N, C-alpha and C positions, 0 to 999 in steps of 0.2 A: 087524353089521347088525341093525337092530331093525325088527320089523313094526309098522307103524302104520296105522290107518284114517284116510284122507284124506276128509272129509265133502264137499269141493268136487268132487273126481274119483269119489267113491263106490266107492273100491276101496282094497285093502291095498297100501301102498307099503313099501318098504325105506329105512330112515333110517340114515345112518352112525352107529356108535357111537364117541364121542370117546375116544381114549386107551384102547381096549379091551385091546391087548396089555400096556400099562404097568400098567394097573390090575390085571390078572390076575397079574402078578408080584408087584406090592405086596401084594395080599391073599392070596397064598400064604404070606406071612411076618408073623407076629404083631408082630414087631419093627418092620418097615417099615410096617405097618398103624398101629401106634401113633404113630410119628413123623410119618408124613405126614398123619394126621388130627387132629393136636394143633393148637391155635390159633396157636402161635408160628411154624409153618411157614407158615400161611396169612398171617400178619402179615408175614413176610419177602417172600413170594410178592407180596403187595399193594403193598409198597414198589417193587419192580421194575416191576410193571404200571402204577403211577401215576407212574413217571418217563419222562423224555424218550426214555430207551433203549429203550423198548418201543414206540416210534412205527413202527418198521421192520416190525413184525408186522402192521400193520393192513391193508395192501393185499393181501397174501399171504392173510390170513384172509377177507378179502371175496371174493376170486377162488376160494379152495377151497371156501367154503361157498355160493357163488352167492348173495350177500347183495344184494338189490335197494336200493341206496342212494337212489334216487329219492324213496322213500316217507318218509325221513328228513330232519330240518332239515339244511340244509347248513351246514357249519362246518369249520374247520381243527382237527383233533384234537390235542391236546398229549401224549396218551399213549394206551396201549391201554385203560386203564380210562376215560378220557374218552370213547373210541370206544364201549367196552362199555355205557356207560349213555346212549347216543345217544337222542335223542327223535323220536318220529314227527311227521310234519308235522300229521297229523289222525287221530283215533281216532272211529270211528262206533260208538256204543254202541246197541243195541236199545233203543228208548225206551219200549216197553210196561211200564207199571208192575209188572205181574204176571210178566213174564218174567225168569228167571234168567240172567245172562250171564256169560261168561268175564272174569276180572279180569286175565288175562295172555294172552300168546301162548305156547303150549307143547302139551303132551300130556297129556290128561286120562283118569283112571281114577275111577270111582265106586265106593263101597262101602257097602252098608246098615249100619246101626248095629242090632245085635240087642237083644233086650229086656234082656240084662244089661249093655248099654252097651259091648260090644265090636265089633271088626271085624276081618277077616282081610286081611292085605296080604302076598303073595308068601310064603304059608306060615307067616307069624307072625301070632299073635293079639295084638292091642293092645286095651287098654281106653282109654276116653276119659280116665279118671282118671290113667292113667300118662302119657299123651299131654300132659295139661294140669297135672299135679301139683298135686292137691288142689281143683281147682275144682269147684262143684257143677254136675254135668252131667246130673242126673236128668231134665231137661226135654227131653233130646235122645234120649231112648229112641226107637228105630225111626226115626231121622232119617237122614240120608245124609252120608257123608263124601266130599268132592270133593278129589282129589289132582292138582294141576297141576305138572308136571315141566318145567322149563326146561332146554335145552341151551345150550351156549355161543354158537350163532349166534342165539338168539332175542332179541327186544326184552326187556329186563330190567328194566322199570319195570311196577309193580303198580297197580291201581286199584280204588276203591270202586265197587260194582255197584249202589248204590242211595243215596238221600238218607238222612241219619240223623245219629245221635250216637254218640260213643265212651262206653261205660260203665266199661271198664277196659282196662288194658295190662300185660303182664307179660313179663318176659325170664327164659329158662331156660338157664343155661350148659351146654355140652356139647362133644362132639367134631364133627368135620366130615367124616364119611363121605361117600363118592360116592353118588349116587342110582341108579346103575347096578346091574345084575346082579351085579357083582363084590362087593358087599357083602351079598349074600343071606343070609349067616349072621350078619348083625347086626341087631338091632331098631333101625333108623337113626332112626325117628321118635320112640323114646324116649331114644337116646342123643346125637342131634345138637343143636347149639345151635339155639334156636328162640324166636321172640317171637310173641305172639298178642295179639289185642284182642277184647274183647267188644263187638259193635255192636248197637244198637237202630235198626233201619231202618224208614223210613215205610211200605214197601209189601211188604217180604219178611220181616218180622218180626226176631226176634233171631237173630244168628249169631255163630260164633267164626271169625275170619279170622286164620290162622297163617302166618308165613313161617319156612322151615327153611333153615338154612345147610348148605351141602354142601362137597365136596372143594374146597379153595382159594379158597373164598369168604371174602374178607378182612372183609366187614362188611356188614349188612343196615341200610339206612338207612330209617327210618320218619319221615315228617313229623309234627310234633306238632300234630295236629288234633283238637279236641274235636267238631267237627261237619263234615259234608262232604257232598257232592253226587255223584249219579250219574255215574260216569266221571272224576271228580277223581282226580289221581295220589295215591296212599297212600304210595309209597316206591319204592325200587330196590335191587337187589343189586349189589354190586361183583363183579369178575371171578370165575367159577367157576360150575358148575352149581348148581341151586337149585330150591327146590319152594315153592309156596303151597298151603294147605290150607284149605277152607271146610267147616265143620260146620253144617248146617241142618235145619230141620224142616219138614215140610209142603210139600215141593217133589217134583214129578214130573220126573225126568230125560228128556230126549228119547230116543226108542226106539233110534235108532241108536247112540247113546253107551251107552246102558244094555246093548244087545245085546252090543257088543264088549268092554266092561268085564267082562260075565259070562264072556267067553272069555279074559280076562287081556290084551286087546289095546287099547292106549291110542288115543285119538282126538286127532288134530291140531285145534286150536282156534285161533281169533284172539282177541285183546283185544276185548271188546264184543259178541262173537257170542253169540246165544242158545244155551243148553245145556239149558234146562228151563224149567218154569212153576210157579207157586204152585198147590198144590191147592185 
């Protein structure tokens, strides 16, 4: 179980850790870790999840994870993948132009960027340069890194948080480590497959918006949009745990999120929910 801060209940809750025992066994063996985190294994897993053979898993998954299907579009799912990328009937984005909102449903930790363009995650020191591989990141000095972790039961589509235009998009090949504590000995944000876009937004300034693949994520699908609007869908993850990272300047994180992030405790957030403001 993992401790999470629930903003709605204003208390710490315990959340089930998916595959904890199995992941512990895998990450105790370098050979098993290498095999399971390679893209070919995720490709095979994706084939099964996208086939009609996986449909039998859906109802059990819904019951075990207490997923409220009333808030999703009603349809007959052809596979577990089809269910996994289910769409919400309605998404309510905070409409204030200076409010920073969550692009996903998931668990959030925030990390300040130091003057040397580094930030620390789970005892690993990262630099923005190694995360983005050669991008000019000097303008993000003393900015903020937002790490949104999605688990299997979450809504797995991600959205734009402001109106704007895409300046650049880049894909960085890599492995597919789990985002759970089982991979704590690996610098997962440096090693994992990831895609990022540099966005110029109308109200929140320039930002870097990154999607990180994780264990058994067969694919990250980004819609090919040069311009976008607040709340518009940016893309989705295929089955597996996954992560979205935002890197921004001149933002003030909401006090409760910042307080728990400083303690290493994630905050549960909904897509479109306010998480901060522009300074």
